[in-house]
C-alpha positions as CSV (number, residue, x, y, z in Angstrom):
1,X,186.9,144.2,110.8
2,X,190.7,144.4,111.8
3,X,191.4,141.2,110.0
4,X,188.8,142.2,106.8
5,X,190.6,145.6,106.8
6,X,194.2,144.2,106.8
7,X,193.2,141.7,104.0
8,X,191.4,144.6,102.1
9,X,194.4,146.7,102.1
10,X,196.1,144.1,100.0
11,X,196.3,145.0,96.4
12,X,197.3,141.7,95.1
13,X,197.2,139.2,97.6
14,X,199.4,136.0,97.4
15,X,198.2,132.2,97.4
16,X,199.5,132.3,101.1
17,X,197.5,135.3,102.0
18,X,194.3,133.9,100.7
19,X,195.0,130.8,102.5
20,X,195.8,132.6,105.9
21,X,192.6,134.7,105.2
22,X,190.4,131.7,104.4
23,X,191.5,130.0,107.8
24,X,191.0,132.9,110.0
25,X,187.6,134.4,108.8
26,X,185.1,131.9,109.5
27,X,186.0,131.5,113.3
28,X,186.3,135.2,113.6
29,X,182.8,135.6,111.8
30,X,180.9,133.1,114.2
31,X,182.4,135.0,117.1
32,X,181.5,138.6,115.9
33,X,178.1,140.3,116.4
34,X,175.5,140.8,113.8
35,X,176.6,144.2,112.9
36,X,180.2,143.3,112.5
37,X,179.2,140.5,110.1
38,X,177.1,142.7,108.1
39,X,180.3,145.3,108.0
40,X,182.6,142.7,107.2
41,X,180.6,141.3,104.3
42,X,180.1,144.8,102.9
43,X,183.9,145.2,102.9
44,X,184.8,141.9,101.2
45,X,182.1,142.6,98.6
46,X,184.4,145.3,97.3
47,X,187.6,143.1,97.2
48,X,188.8,141.8,93.9
49,X,189.9,138.8,95.1
50,X,188.9,136.5,98.1
51,X,189.4,132.8,98.9
52,X,186.8,130.5,97.0
53,X,185.7,128.7,100.4
54,X,185.3,132.2,102.1
55,X,182.9,133.4,99.1
56,X,180.6,130.1,99.3
57,X,180.8,130.7,103.4
58,X,179.7,134.1,102.7
59,X,177.0,133.3,100.1
60,X,175.1,130.8,102.2
61,X,174.8,133.0,105.3
62,X,171.1,134.5,105.7
63,X,169.8,136.7,102.9
64,X,170.1,140.0,105.2
65,X,173.7,139.6,105.2
66,X,174.5,137.8,102.0
67,X,172.4,139.8,99.7
68,X,175.0,142.6,99.1
69,X,177.9,140.0,98.6
70,X,175.7,138.1,96.0
71,X,174.5,141.0,94.1
72,X,178.3,142.9,93.7
73,X,181.3,140.7,94.7
74,X,183.4,140.5,91.8
75,X,185.4,137.8,93.5
76,X,182.6,135.0,93.3
77,X,183.4,132.7,90.4
78,X,180.8,131.1,88.0
79,X,181.8,127.8,89.6
80,X,180.8,129.1,93.2
81,X,177.8,131.0,91.9
82,X,176.5,127.5,90.3
83,X,177.2,125.9,93.9
84,X,175.2,128.2,95.4
85,X,172.2,127.9,93.1
86,X,172.0,124.4,93.3
87,X,171.5,124.7,97.3
88,X,170.4,128.0,98.0
89,X,166.5,129.3,98.3
90,X,164.8,131.9,96.0
91,X,166.1,134.6,97.9
92,X,169.5,134.0,97.4
93,X,168.8,133.5,93.5
94,X,166.9,136.4,93.4
95,X,170.0,138.3,94.6
96,X,172.5,136.5,92.1
97,X,170.1,137.6,89.5
98,X,170.9,141.4,90.2
99,X,174.5,140.9,89.1
100,X,175.5,143.0,86.1
101,X,178.1,140.5,85.2
102,X,176.0,137.5,84.5
103,X,177.7,134.9,82.3
104,X,175.4,132.8,79.7
105,X,175.9,129.8,81.8
106,X,174.9,131.7,85.2
107,X,171.7,132.9,83.1
108,X,170.8,129.5,81.8
109,X,171.2,127.9,85.4
110,X,168.6,130.7,86.5
111,X,166.3,130.0,83.9
112,X,166.9,126.0,84.5
113,X,165.6,126.3,88.0
114,X,162.8,128.5,87.3
115,X,164.3,131.5,89.1
116,X,165.2,133.9,86.2
117,X,161.8,135.7,86.1
118,X,161.4,135.8,90.0
119,X,165.2,137.1,90.3
120,X,164.0,140.3,88.2
121,X,160.8,141.2,89.6
122,X,159.9,144.0,92.1
123,X,159.0,142.2,95.2
124,X,159.2,143.0,98.9
125,X,162.3,140.5,99.3
126,X,164.3,142.4,96.5
127,X,163.4,145.8,97.9
128,X,164.6,145.0,101.4
129,X,167.7,143.6,100.0
130,X,168.5,146.8,98.1
131,X,167.5,149.1,101.1
132,X,170.0,146.8,103.1
133,X,172.7,147.6,100.6
134,X,172.1,151.0,100.3
135,X,172.3,151.4,104.2
136,X,175.8,149.5,104.3
137,X,177.0,151.5,101.6
138,X,176.0,155.1,103.6
139,X,177.3,153.7,106.6
140,X,180.7,152.9,105.0
141,X,181.1,156.3,103.4
142,X,180.2,158.0,107.1
143,X,183.1,155.6,108.6
144,X,185.4,157.0,105.5
145,X,184.6,160.5,106.4
146,X,185.1,160.0,110.1
147,X,188.6,158.5,109.6
148,X,189.4,161.3,107.3
149,X,188.4,163.7,110.2
150,X,190.4,161.9,112.9
151,X,193.7,161.8,110.7
152,X,193.2,165.7,110.0
153,X,192.7,166.2,113.6
154,X,195.3,164.1,115.2
155,X,198.9,165.3,115.8
156,X,201.9,163.6,113.9
157,X,202.2,160.2,115.7
158,X,205.4,159.9,118.0
159,X,207.4,157.0,117.5
160,X,206.2,154.2,119.9
161,X,207.9,153.3,123.2
162,X,210.7,150.6,123.0
163,X,209.2,146.9,123.7
164,X,208.7,145.8,127.2
165,X,208.3,142.1,128.1
166,X,205.0,140.7,128.6
167,X,203.7,141.0,132.2
168,X,202.7,137.9,134.0
169,X,198.9,138.6,133.5
170,X,199.6,138.9,129.8
171,X,201.5,135.6,129.7
172,X,198.6,133.6,131.8
173,X,196.3,135.0,129.3
174,X,198.3,133.9,126.3
175,X,198.3,130.2,127.7
176,X,194.5,130.4,128.6
177,X,193.2,131.8,125.4
178,X,195.2,129.3,123.5
179,X,194.2,126.5,125.5
180,X,190.3,127.3,124.7
181,X,191.1,128.1,121.3
182,X,190.1,131.7,121.7
183,X,191.5,133.4,118.8
184,X,189.8,136.8,119.1
185,X,190.8,137.1,122.9
186,X,194.4,136.1,122.0
187,X,194.6,138.8,119.3
188,X,193.1,141.4,122.0
189,X,195.6,140.3,124.8
190,X,198.7,140.3,122.1
191,X,197.7,143.5,121.0
192,X,197.7,144.9,124.6
193,X,201.2,143.3,125.4
194,X,202.7,145.2,122.1
195,X,200.9,148.2,122.9
196,X,199.7,148.1,119.5
197,X,196.4,148.1,117.0
198,X,194.7,144.8,116.9
199,X,195.5,145.0,113.2
200,X,199.0,143.9,114.0
201,X,198.2,141.5,116.4
202,X,195.8,139.6,114.0
203,X,198.3,140.0,111.0
204,X,200.7,138.2,113.2
205,X,198.3,135.4,114.1
206,X,197.4,135.2,110.2
207,X,200.9,133.9,109.6
208,X,200.1,130.1,109.5
209,X,203.6,128.9,109.8
210,X,203.5,130.3,113.4
211,X,207.1,132.0,112.6
212,X,205.7,135.5,113.5
213,X,204.0,134.6,116.6
214,X,207.0,132.6,117.7
215,X,209.1,136.0,117.3
216,X,206.8,137.9,119.0
217,X,206.4,135.7,122.0
218,X,210.3,135.5,122.3
219,X,210.8,139.3,121.8
220,X,208.2,139.6,124.7
221,X,210.3,137.5,126.8
222,X,207.4,134.7,127.0
223,X,208.9,131.6,129.0
224,X,209.9,128.9,126.3
225,X,207.5,126.3,127.9
226,X,204.3,128.8,127.5
227,X,205.7,129.9,124.2
228,X,205.8,125.9,123.2
229,X,202.2,125.6,124.6
230,X,200.5,128.5,122.9
231,X,202.5,127.7,119.4
232,X,201.3,124.1,119.5
233,X,197.8,124.9,120.4
234,X,197.3,127.8,117.9
235,X,199.1,125.9,115.1
236,X,198.7,122.1,115.0
237,X,201.6,121.5,112.8
238,X,203.7,122.8,115.5
239,X,202.8,120.3,118.2
240,X,204.7,117.2,118.7
241,X,208.1,119.1,118.9
242,X,207.8,121.5,116.3
243,X,207.1,124.8,118.4
244,X,210.2,124.0,120.5
245,X,212.5,123.4,117.4
246,X,211.0,127.0,115.8
247,X,211.9,128.7,119.2
248,X,215.4,127.1,119.1
249,X,216.2,128.9,116.0
250,X,215.4,132.3,117.0
251,X,217.8,134.9,118.2
252,X,216.2,137.1,120.8
253,X,217.8,140.2,120.0
254,X,216.9,139.9,116.4
255,X,213.2,138.9,117.3
256,X,213.0,142.1,119.4
257,X,214.5,144.3,116.6
258,X,212.0,142.7,114.1
259,X,208.8,143.1,116.4
260,X,209.7,146.8,117.3
261,X,209.9,147.3,113.4
262,X,206.4,146.0,113.3
263,X,205.3,148.2,116.1
264,X,206.6,151.4,114.4
265,X,205.0,150.8,111.1
266,X,201.7,149.9,113.2
267,X,201.9,153.2,114.9
268,X,202.2,155.0,111.6
269,X,199.9,153.2,109.7
270,X,197.0,152.6,112.1
271,X,196.6,155.6,114.1
272,X,193.2,156.7,112.5
273,X,190.6,154.7,114.6
274,X,191.4,151.2,114.2
275,X,191.0,149.1,117.3
276,X,193.8,150.1,119.8
277,X,195.3,148.1,122.5
278,X,193.5,148.3,126.0
279,X,196.9,149.6,127.3
280,X,197.4,152.3,124.5
281,X,196.3,155.2,127.2
282,X,195.2,153.8,130.7
283,X,198.7,151.8,131.3
284,X,200.6,155.2,130.8
285,X,200.5,155.8,134.6
286,X,202.4,152.4,135.3
287,X,204.8,152.7,132.5
288,X,207.6,154.0,134.3
289,X,207.3,151.4,137.1
290,X,207.0,148.6,134.4
291,X,209.9,150.0,132.8
292,X,211.9,150.0,135.9
293,X,211.2,146.6,136.8
294,X,212.1,145.2,133.4
295,X,215.4,147.0,133.3
296,X,216.5,145.2,136.6
297,X,215.4,141.9,135.4
298,X,217.4,142.4,132.3
299,X,220.4,143.6,134.3
300,X,219.9,140.5,136.7
301,X,219.7,137.9,133.6
302,X,222.9,139.9,131.7
303,X,224.6,139.5,135.3
304,X,223.8,135.9,135.6
């Protein structure tokens, strides 16, 4: 949902944004719970533009999830609807038949496949799909109300603390999750290391060039060998020397400033209930000790 929310907030997504979201959405969808999938599809049905491959992927999901998207999403082009009608069953065709913007070509396709009449009848399947769509809409309204209440009750957000180097545990988890291709868990760990929301960490991972993650790893003082390994696993085009070359072009001081600016922006914009890093509250008791160790380490490096 953090990934979908960040994409949904883009008023005019660029071609690069669409490409990045298309690459990340399917693996995150497959790793999500049934309820999270329903919420994500309901949110995407309101987006004016999504990647064609993503639209086709959602449209081919079970009707209980795909119905609200097929009936109301404005982002499905006619070419994609044609492909769905050729491959989908009658339930999906009936959902498409409920759209209020059917073109003559789609209506003709429905008639040609003998689904036009079935898509407009009052049957159990259609009623179930409508009930599901109404339920999701009510849930989204309730979530919006809760977010508004949280914003109203939350004091002004303080500026986040300065960026701290990643702990040895964070570094080990970066390598472990990169090796296993567990992008979702890597995003959680990265958010924890940054003391940020998962919206920020997933936004960093959405940059398919790998530069934002590279800057983040440098700013977190991750050893170069680990950084090269993680980048090469997450972004295949950076394997075989590309990751090392990218890291060599980055200035650590500039990377720290850039990532800290991302932290501040994230703190100001995502303090209303979006997923938070696991160390946002619980790690405060150990924060001073960690800061002291980090300061000593930095002084030692400077002296060296």
